[in-house]
C-alpha positions, -999 to +999 in steps of 0.1 A: -410-408+188-404-390+153-442-382+147-437-406+115-464-432+109-451-465+130-458-500+127-487-516+139-494-555+149-499-567+115-464-545+107-482-523+084-473-483+090-503-463+102-504-425+122-490-428+154-525-417+171-542-447+153-525-476+173-531-465+209-563-484+212-578-513+193-608-486+190-586-462+175-570-488+149-605-496+137-615-459+135-582-451+119-584-480+095-622-477+085-635-441+091-611-415+095-607-393+063-634-414+042-655-393+025-687-388+044-721-376+024-759-370+033-769-341+061-780-365+086-744-380+085-727-347+085-749-335+112-737-365+136-704-358+127-709-320+136-724-328+169-701-353+176-670-327+173-687-302+191-694-328+223-657-337+219-649-301+226-625-301+258-620-343+258-605-367+239-620-381+209-620-418+220-643-408+251-667-401+223-660-428+198-667-453+228-700-437+233-712-436+199-738-461+200-749-442+231-751-406+212-770-423+184-793-442+205-804-409+226-806-391+196-821-410+170-792-416+150-788-379+146-820-377+119-822-339+116-861-340+115-863-360+147-839-339+167-854-303+158-889-320+176-871-327+205-890-308+231-880-294+267-888-329+278-864-345+255-837-323+270-841-333+303-840-370+288-805-361+277-789-348+306-801-380+325-788-402+297-752-417+312-746-429+278-737-396+261-717-364+276-742-348+298-731-310+292-761-285+289-747-261+265-737-290+240-771-309+241-789-275+237-763-264+209-773-298+193-809-292+195-809-259+181-786-267+154-813-294+144-837-267+144-819-247+121-810-274+095-845-288+095-855-255+074-829-264+048-833-276+018-820-315+011-786-318+004-779-284+015-757-289+044-738-313+025-730-293-003-719-263+018-695-282+042-681-299+010-677-267-008-646-261+017-628-289+010-592-279-005-578-293-037-556-322-029-534-313-056-521-285-035-518-301-001-486-322+003-487-355+024-479-349+059-448-367+069-451-362+105-477-357+131-461-320+136-473-313+096-508-316+101-525-285+113-553-279+140-567-250+119-567-237+081-581-213+062-606-233+052-619-247+082-619-209+096-641-199+065-660-231+069-670-225+106-679-187+100-702-197+070-717-223+093-718-197+124-734-169+097-764-195+090-772-199+126-755-229+136-738-231+173-704-244+189-687-247+156-651-230+157-621-230+132-605-261+152-637-280+157-648-276+115-611-291+106-616-317+131-650-323+108-628-319+078-605-345+089-630-372+097-650-367+066-624-370+042-623-330+031-590-336+037-562-368+040-542-359+070-530-396+072-491-395+068-472-398+041-461-436+053-496-446+061-512-478+047-545-460+048-535-428+030-554-421+002-579-451+007-609-424+006-598-417-029-598-454-043-637-452-033-636-480-007-662-462+014-695-445-004 
């Protein structure tokens, strides 16, 4: 494998990782790299990226509806009000990843964010989006970084504001998933879809 875009079942070129399972094809084509806005929506992505730490993304993707059910669709105000009983409920929920440290971090982060003005999380995260004109399209998967100066700065800013379980690698995965950067390969059929406004 050269790491370049490869043809999928429909003959169209895609990033190689996006063809490994049917779930990935849908996620790659319809979500990854598309702009995500809104405090609750970004909180969900922050949480899921944290839960993914040490695991494959497909493990999280296939449990996403379970996570949403368990965490009230990641509404910050709702999760911030969770009690010790809710924490124990989550630790017993087979529909999510039952990791105490990650669950505790999710609840603690919600409590921090509940005190922020509306829109502040969105504004802070998107302030670290690099200028796309200064980022050449990656030709192969080897050209896609795991960490950047911006992701390091974003992780540092979030930690400074009291958020937990967010490092430079997790921050960069968030940036990729939420469209702050477009890391679809140059030959990928989805490259540039986010800038075409195909997703609000």
